[in-house]
Every structure is written in structure tokens, then in C-alpha cells.
ZAGUGU-347767 format. One record per residue (C-alpha): residue in three letters; x, y, z; residue number from 0. Coordinates in steps of 0.1 Angstrom, whole numbers. Each point is the difference from the previous one (the first is absolute). Example, Ala and Ser with C-alpha at 12.3 -4.5 7.8 and 13.67 -1.06 7.14 Angstrom:
+------+-------+-------+-------+------+
! resn !    xx !    yy !    zz ! resi !
+------+-------+-------+-------+------+
!  ALA !   123 !   -45 !    78 !    0 !
!  SER !    14 !    34 !    -7 !    1 !
+------+-------+-------+-------+------+
This chain:
+------+-------+-------+-------+------+
! resn !    xx !    yy !    zz ! resi !
+------+-------+-------+-------+------+
!  UNK ! -1949 ! -1525 !    15 !    0 !
!  UNK !     1 !   -38 !     2 !    1 !
!  UNK !    10 !   -25 !    25 !    2 !
!  UNK !    34 !   -22 !    -1 !    3 !
!  UNK !    -5 !   -29 !   -22 !    4 !
!  UNK !   -17 !   -34 !    15 !    5 !
!  UNK !    24 !   -23 !    14 !    6 !
!  UNK !    -5 !   -33 !   -15 !    7 !
!  UNK !   -10 !   -30 !    22 !    8 !
!  UNK !   -11 !   -35 !    -3 !    9 !
!  UNK !   -24 !   -24 !    13 !   10 !
!  UNK !    -6 !   -39 !    -7 !   11 !
!  UNK !   -38 !   -14 !    10 !   12 !
!  UNK !    11 !   -36 !     7 !   13 !
!  UNK !   -25 !   -27 !    -5 !   14 !
!  UNK !   -11 !   -29 !    19 !   15 !
!  UNK !   -32 !   -21 !   -12 !   16 !
!  UNK !   -25 !    25 !    11 !   17 !
!  UNK !    21 !    21 !    21 !   18 !
!  UNK !    27 !    32 !    -6 !   19 !
!  UNK !    27 !     9 !    19 !   20 !
!  UNK !    -3 !    30 !    20 !   21 !
!  UNK !    28 !    17 !    28 !   22 !
!  UNK !   -11 !    26 !    25 !   23 !
!  UNK !    22 !    32 !    -8 !   24 !
!  UNK !    21 !     6 !    31 !   25 !
!  UNK !    15 !    36 !   -10 !   26 !
!  UNK !   -11 !    30 !   -22 !   27 !
!  UNK !   -17 !    -2 !   -26 !   28 !
!  UNK !   -30 !   -16 !    10 !   29 !
!  UNK !     5 !   -14 !    32 !   30 !
!  UNK !   -21 !   -20 !    18 !   31 !
!  UNK !   -17 !    -6 !   -34 !   32 !
!  UNK !     1 !   -35 !   -20 !   33 !
!  UNK !    16 !    -2 !   -32 !   34 !
!  UNK !    13 !   -21 !   -25 !   35 !
!  UNK !    42 !    -1 !     9 !   36 !
!  UNK !    20 !    24 !   -16 !   37 !
!  UNK !    20 !    33 !    -4 !   38 !
!  UNK !    20 !    22 !   -18 !   39 !
!  UNK !    26 !   -10 !   -23 !   40 !
!  UNK !    38 !    -1 !     6 !   41 !
!  UNK !    20 !    18 !   -25 !   42 !
!  UNK !    14 !   -19 !   -23 !   43 !
!  UNK !   -32 !   -28 !     4 !   44 !
!  UNK !   -25 !   -10 !   -24 !   45 !
!  UNK !   -38 !     2 !     7 !   46 !
!  UNK !     1 !   -41 !     5 !   47 !
!  UNK !    30 !     1 !    18 !   48 !
!  UNK !   -12 !    25 !    22 !   49 !
!  UNK !   -34 !   -21 !     7 !   50 !
!  UNK !    21 !   -30 !     6 !   51 !
!  UNK !    22 !    12 !    25 !   52 !
!  UNK !   -30 !    19 !    19 !   53 !
!  UNK !   -16 !   -30 !    -1 !   54 !
!  UNK !    30 !   -21 !    19 !   55 !
!  UNK !     6 !    32 !    23 !   56 !
!  UNK !   -35 !     1 !     9 !   57 !
!  UNK !    -9 !   -37 !    -1 !   58 !
!  UNK !    21 !   -25 !    -3 !   59 !
!  UNK !   -12 !   -10 !   -33 !   60 !
!  UNK !     4 !    -3 !   -31 !   61 !
!  UNK !   -23 !     2 !   -33 !   62 !
!  UNK !    -6 !   -22 !   -31 !   63 !
!  UNK !     3 !    26 !   -27 !   64 !
!  UNK !   -11 !    33 !     1 !   65 !
!  UNK !   -34 !    15 !   -21 !   66 !
!  UNK !    -2 !    36 !     2 !   67 !
!  UNK !   -35 !     7 !    13 !   68 !
!  UNK !     1 !    39 !    -4 !   69 !
!  UNK !    19 !    35 !     8 !   70 !
!  UNK !   -16 !    22 !    24 !   71 !
!  UNK !     9 !    37 !    11 !   72 !
!  UNK !    -4 !     3 !    36 !   73 !
!  UNK !     8 !    21 !    28 !   74 !
!  UNK !     8 !   -11 !    40 !   75 !
!  UNK !   -29 !    -6 !    19 !   76 !
!  UNK !   -19 !    31 !    23 !   77 !
!  UNK !    23 !     9 !    21 !   78 !
!  UNK !    33 !   -11 !   -17 !   79 !
!  UNK !    25 !    23 !   -15 !   80 !
!  UNK !   -14 !    11 !   -35 !   81 !
!  UNK !    24 !   -24 !   -24 !   82 !
!  UNK !   -14 !   -16 !   -32 !   83 !
!  UNK !    11 !   -28 !   -15 !   84 !
!  UNK !    -9 !   -17 !   -33 !   85 !
!  UNK !   -11 !   -32 !    15 !   86 !
!  UNK !     4 !   -33 !   -26 !   87 !
!  UNK !   -19 !   -32 !    13 !   88 !
!  UNK !    11 !   -34 !    -7 !   89 !
!  UNK !   -22 !   -31 !     2 !   90 !
!  UNK !    15 !   -36 !     3 !   91 !
!  UNK !    -4 !   -30 !    13 !   92 !
!  UNK !    13 !   -12 !    36 !   93 !
!  UNK !    27 !   -28 !    -5 !   94 !
!  UNK !     6 !   -13 !    38 !   95 !
!  UNK !     7 !    14 !    35 !   96 !
!  UNK !   -22 !    12 !    23 !   97 !
!  UNK !     2 !    40 !     4 !   98 !
!  UNK !    21 !    15 !    31 !   99 !
!  UNK !     1 !    34 !     4 !  100 !
!  UNK !    30 !    24 !    -2 !  101 !
!  UNK !    19 !    31 !    -6 !  102 !
!  UNK !   -32 !    26 !     3 !  103 !
!  UNK !   -28 !   -24 !    -4 !  104 !
!  UNK !   -15 !    -5 !    38 !  105 !
!  UNK !   -22 !   -27 !   -15 !  106 !
!  UNK !     2 !   -26 !   -31 !  107 !
!  UNK !   -30 !   -27 !    -5 !  108 !
!  UNK !   -20 !   -10 !   -23 !  109 !
!  UNK !   -39 !    13 !    -6 !  110 !
!  UNK !   -28 !    -8 !   -19 !  111 !
!  UNK !   -25 !    24 !   -18 !  112 !
!  UNK !   -22 !    -3 !    34 !  113 !
!  UNK !    25 !     3 !    25 !  114 !
!  UNK !    19 !    29 !   -15 !  115 !
!  UNK !   -30 !    18 !    -5 !  116 !
!  UNK !     1 !     4 !    39 !  117 !
!  UNK !    37 !    19 !    -3 !  118 !
!  UNK !     7 !    37 !    -1 !  119 !
!  UNK !    12 !    -6 !   -34 !  120 !
!  UNK !    21 !    27 !   -29 !  121 !
!  UNK !   -18 !    10 !   -25 !  122 !
!  UNK !    -6 !   -28 !   -29 !  123 !
!  UNK !     5 !   -32 !    16 !  124 !
!  UNK !   -31 !    -6 !     7 !  125 !
!  UNK !    -5 !     7 !   -42 !  126 !
!  UNK !    30 !   -21 !   -10 !  127 !
!  UNK !     3 !   -28 !    22 !  128 !
!  UNK !   -42 !    -6 !    -8 !  129 !
!  UNK !    13 !     3 !   -39 !  130 !
!  UNK !    34 !   -27 !     8 !  131 !
!  UNK !   -28 !   -27 !    22 !  132 !
!  UNK !   -24 !     4 !   -28 !  133 !
!  UNK !    22 !   -16 !   -28 !  134 !
!  UNK !     7 !   -31 !    23 !  135 !
+------+-------+-------+-------+------+
């Protein structure tokens, strides 16, 4: 017997110089953990449209061109409901402005690799951030 199909979701790893944007999740899944801004894809949206909407809703920021980084199958954090997502992570460069936490983000800020390593992170955030910042 198989479970329900994974829910389509997106996130954006927004890079500004030697820093990457993270939000502190205010709700499930992953409440209290830092992650790239993102969320579920709404009906009728493309993955890119959803990524841009989620980035703006959670931080007030817009991004330059989006590039797909990786697609992941993820579940909710420990203690969350057993929901599974098919997460498309995009990367983009910051085009201006300062993040303001909104929607379900308790905090939104740019972090260096050293700073983010001290934070409670969702899976794969550190690895993806290392990859993106090493390119710079």
C-alpha cells in the first residue's frame, strides 16, 4: 500500500554577496527551524510563479532569474503531521531591498555560512548554501 502523492512545493535560495537568505519557520512543517523561503504550489501556478510568490509573501523581496538547484522529497519535521513534499529548490541573486518577515516567517535575514551553521536548520540547507556560495 502506498501513501498519498507528494505535495508540490518550492523554495528560493536567494544569494546576496557571501550571504544567503533564510527564514525562521513560524508554522508547520518545520516550525522554529531556518530554511529558504518557500511553500506549497497553488493550483494553476508554475513552479517558478510559486517560488516568486512565496519569496515575496515571506520576505517582501523579489529575485532575479531563477535557476533550479535540486528537487527533493521531504517530510515534515519531527513532530509535524506526516506530510510529504516534492520540493523544487531554486537559486537566484538578490536584486535589492531588505527582507521583512511576513506570512508564516518569524524572521527573515541574510546569513553567512558561519552564521547559518549555528542555527537550527531544516535538512539540506547547509549543503545547498555551501554549494551556492562556493560558486561566488
